[in-house]
C-alpha positions as CSV (number, residue, x, y, z in Angstrom):
1,M,120.2,90.1,80.4
2,S,121.9,86.7,80.6
3,S,119.3,83.9,81.0
4,S,120.2,80.8,82.8
5,P,119.0,77.5,81.3
6,G,118.6,76.3,84.9
7,F,115.3,78.2,85.2
8,A,113.8,76.4,82.2
9,S,114.9,73.1,83.8
10,K,113.4,74.0,87.2
11,W,110.1,74.8,85.5
12,E,110.0,71.5,83.6
13,Q,110.8,69.7,86.9
14,F,108.0,71.5,88.7
15,I,105.3,70.7,86.1
16,R,106.1,67.0,86.4
17,H,105.3,67.0,90.2
18,K,101.9,65.8,91.4
19,R,101.9,67.7,94.7
20,T,103.9,70.5,96.2
21,E,106.0,70.0,99.3
22,D,105.4,71.7,102.7
23,T,108.9,72.1,103.9
24,L,108.0,74.7,106.5
25,A,106.0,72.0,108.3
26,S,108.3,69.0,107.6
27,E,111.5,70.7,108.9
28,R,109.7,71.3,112.2
29,R,108.5,67.8,112.8
30,G,109.9,65.7,115.6
31,L,113.6,66.2,116.4
32,R,114.2,68.1,113.2
33,R,113.1,71.3,114.8
34,Y,116.2,71.3,117.0
35,L,118.4,71.5,113.9
36,L,116.7,74.8,112.8
37,M,119.7,77.0,113.7
38,P,119.8,80.5,112.3
39,T,121.3,80.7,108.8
40,I,124.2,83.0,107.9
41,A,124.2,84.4,104.4
42,F,125.2,87.3,102.2
43,V,122.1,88.8,100.6
44,I,121.1,91.5,98.2
45,P,118.2,93.6,99.4
46,V,115.5,94.8,97.0
47,D,115.6,98.6,97.4
48,D,113.8,99.6,94.2
49,E,110.1,100.6,94.9
50,A,108.9,99.6,91.4
51,V,110.4,96.1,91.8
52,R,108.9,95.8,95.3
53,A,105.5,96.8,93.9
54,Q,105.8,94.1,91.2
55,L,106.8,91.5,93.7
56,A,103.9,92.4,95.9
57,A,101.5,92.2,92.9
58,W,102.8,88.7,92.1
59,Q,102.3,87.7,95.7
60,S,98.8,89.1,95.7
61,A,97.9,87.2,92.5
62,F,98.7,83.9,94.3
63,A,97.6,84.9,97.8
64,D,94.8,82.2,97.8
65,A,97.4,79.5,96.9
66,L,99.9,80.4,99.6
67,P,98.7,79.0,102.9
68,Y,101.5,80.8,104.7
69,R,101.3,84.6,104.6
70,P,104.3,85.8,102.7
71,Q,106.9,88.2,104.0
72,P,106.3,91.8,102.9
73,A,108.0,92.8,99.7
74,D,110.4,95.1,101.6
75,R,111.9,92.1,103.4
76,V,112.6,89.9,100.4
77,H,116.1,89.5,99.0
78,I,118.4,87.6,96.7
79,T,120.7,85.2,98.5
80,L,124.2,85.8,97.1
81,H,126.0,83.2,99.2
82,Y,125.1,80.8,102.0
83,V,127.8,80.7,104.7
84,G,126.3,78.1,107.1
85,Q,124.5,78.2,110.4
86,L,125.0,80.1,113.7
87,R,125.8,77.8,116.6
88,T,123.4,78.8,119.3
89,V,124.6,76.1,121.8
90,S,128.3,75.2,122.3
91,W,127.7,71.4,122.0
92,M,126.0,71.6,118.6
93,L,129.2,70.8,116.7
94,L,127.7,70.3,113.2
95,P,129.6,70.9,110.0
96,H,129.5,74.5,108.6
97,T,128.3,76.0,111.9
98,W,129.9,79.1,113.4
99,R,130.0,80.8,116.8
100,R,129.0,84.4,116.9
101,P,132.6,85.8,117.4
102,A,133.5,84.4,114.0
103,L,130.9,86.6,112.2
104,R,133.1,89.7,112.6
105,W,136.0,87.9,111.0
106,I,133.8,86.7,108.1
107,A,132.4,90.2,107.6
108,A,135.9,91.7,107.5
109,R,137.1,89.1,104.9
110,A,134.1,90.0,102.7
111,R,134.6,93.7,103.1
112,T,138.1,93.5,101.6
113,A,136.7,91.5,98.6
114,L,133.7,93.8,98.0
115,A,135.8,96.9,98.2
116,H,136.6,96.2,94.5
117,C,133.0,95.8,93.4
118,V,130.7,98.3,91.8
119,E,127.0,98.7,91.3
120,F,125.3,96.5,88.7
121,T,121.9,95.7,87.3
122,V,120.0,92.3,87.3
123,G,116.6,91.4,85.9
124,I,113.8,90.3,88.2
125,G,111.2,87.9,86.8
126,P,109.4,86.1,85.4
127,L,107.7,83.8,87.9
128,N,108.8,80.3,88.4
129,A,108.4,77.6,91.1
130,F,110.2,75.0,93.1
131,P,108.2,72.2,94.7
132,N,108.0,74.1,97.9
133,V,108.0,77.8,96.9
134,L,106.8,80.5,94.4
135,F,109.8,82.6,93.2
136,A,110.9,85.3,90.9
137,E,113.8,84.5,88.6
138,V,116.9,86.7,88.9
139,H,118.9,87.2,85.7
140,D,122.4,88.4,85.5
141,G,123.5,91.2,83.2
142,D,125.5,90.7,80.0
143,R,128.7,91.4,82.0
144,E,127.7,88.7,84.5
145,C,128.4,91.0,87.5
146,L,126.3,89.0,89.8
147,R,128.4,86.0,89.1
148,A,131.6,88.0,89.5
149,V,130.6,89.5,92.9
150,R,129.5,86.1,94.2
151,L,132.8,84.6,93.2
152,R,134.7,87.4,94.9
153,V,132.9,86.8,98.2
154,R,133.3,83.0,98.0
155,R,137.0,83.2,97.3
156,A,137.5,85.5,100.2
157,L,136.1,82.9,102.6
158,P,137.6,79.6,103.9
159,L,136.2,76.3,102.7
160,R,134.2,75.9,105.9
161,A,132.2,79.0,104.9
162,R,131.4,77.4,101.4
163,P,129.1,74.5,102.3
164,P,128.5,72.0,99.5
165,S,125.1,72.2,97.9
166,P,123.0,69.4,96.2
167,W,122.0,71.9,93.5
168,N,123.7,74.6,91.4
169,Y,123.4,78.2,92.4
170,L,120.2,79.7,90.8
171,P,119.6,83.3,92.0
172,H,116.0,84.0,92.8
173,I,113.6,85.8,95.2
174,T,111.3,83.6,97.2
175,L,107.8,85.1,97.2
176,G,105.8,82.5,99.2
177,Y,105.5,78.8,100.3
178,W,103.0,76.5,98.6
179,G,102.3,74.2,101.6
180,E,101.0,70.9,100.2
181,Q,98.6,71.0,97.3
182,P,98.1,69.7,93.8
183,V,100.6,71.1,91.3
184,A,98.4,71.0,88.1
185,P,96.2,74.0,89.0
186,L,99.3,76.0,90.0
187,V,100.9,75.3,86.6
188,E,97.9,76.6,84.7
189,R,97.9,79.8,86.8
190,L,101.6,80.3,86.4
191,R,101.8,79.9,82.7
192,P,100.7,83.5,81.8
193,F,103.3,84.9,84.2
194,R,106.1,82.9,82.5
195,A,106.0,85.4,79.6
196,D,106.6,88.5,81.8
197,E,109.7,90.6,80.9
198,P,112.3,91.0,83.7
199,L,112.3,94.3,85.6
200,P,115.7,96.0,86.1
201,L,117.0,96.1,89.7
202,R,120.1,98.2,90.4
203,V,122.2,96.4,93.1
204,T,123.8,99.1,95.3
205,R,124.5,97.2,98.5
206,I,125.0,93.8,100.0
207,K,124.3,92.6,103.6
208,L,125.7,89.8,105.8
209,T,122.8,88.6,107.8
210,V,121.7,86.0,110.3
211,Y,118.2,84.7,109.6
212,W,116.4,83.3,112.7
213,R,113.9,80.6,111.7
214,D,113.2,78.9,115.1
215,E,109.5,79.7,115.2
216,F,107.4,76.7,116.0
217,P,105.0,75.4,114.9
218,A,104.4,76.3,111.3
219,T,101.4,78.5,111.6
220,P,100.0,80.6,108.7
221,D,101.8,83.7,110.1
222,I,105.2,82.0,110.6
223,L,107.0,83.9,107.9
224,L,106.0,87.2,109.4
225,H,107.7,86.3,112.7
226,L,111.0,85.1,111.3
227,R,113.8,87.6,112.1
228,E,116.7,89.0,110.2
229,E,119.8,90.3,112.0
230,V,122.2,92.5,110.0
231,I,125.8,91.8,110.8
232,A,127.4,94.0,108.2
233,E,126.5,96.1,105.2
234,Y,128.6,96.8,102.1
235,T,127.9,99.7,99.8
236,L,129.0,99.1,96.2
237,A,131.0,101.8,94.3
238,P,128.8,103.9,91.9
239,Q,131.5,104.1,89.2
240,D,130.5,102.7,85.9
241,R,133.4,100.3,85.3
242,P,133.7,96.6,84.7
243,C,132.6,94.6,87.8
244,D,135.7,92.5,87.8
245,D,138.1,95.4,87.5
246,D,140.6,95.6,90.4
């Protein structure tokens, strides 16, 4: 597996924090909650039962440190590419927002690109943390098929469907939200999990989804009520050939 130096950097950043950040609460305060439009993204579902079981075990190990009940392991995913937000009202003319009729066109553009892509394997784990979430690292294979597939999808889309990001793409699976609490005890609990070997996950399909996150307020069960709408699904070819082969 190809290990990104970005994960080590994120860990070092996390351990320097004093407290975690409760983004589920902060993004719903005041007028901010009106900007919580549904997000549009290409995602990789986690279909392997062994990987799901490990993700659930990791969530269980930190259950007492996660004030928001995490989503079930069968609903977690790897975000491949973030497209933007779904415009739910016509006057909300914000950058990188899309009206629903455009989703069919986006799905078709991606289908053409993904028609050339084959199944591949990534590594799931070990655990790591952002200031707001517990996550499992996702490691690309030696042939960097995850990177190649993501590049194909991005190149198939217009610039408006490639929003700028303040950070580099770092594939991961979000396992739970920290809320606000001291970081030091979490660091000590996480250290043993940092040595876990990645589990192989075979990627066989990709979905274009709309993720509805307009639940308010941020109750302990909020993550259980957020909804995923599948716009399109793409099955990757099973042939064992290079992932960038046309």
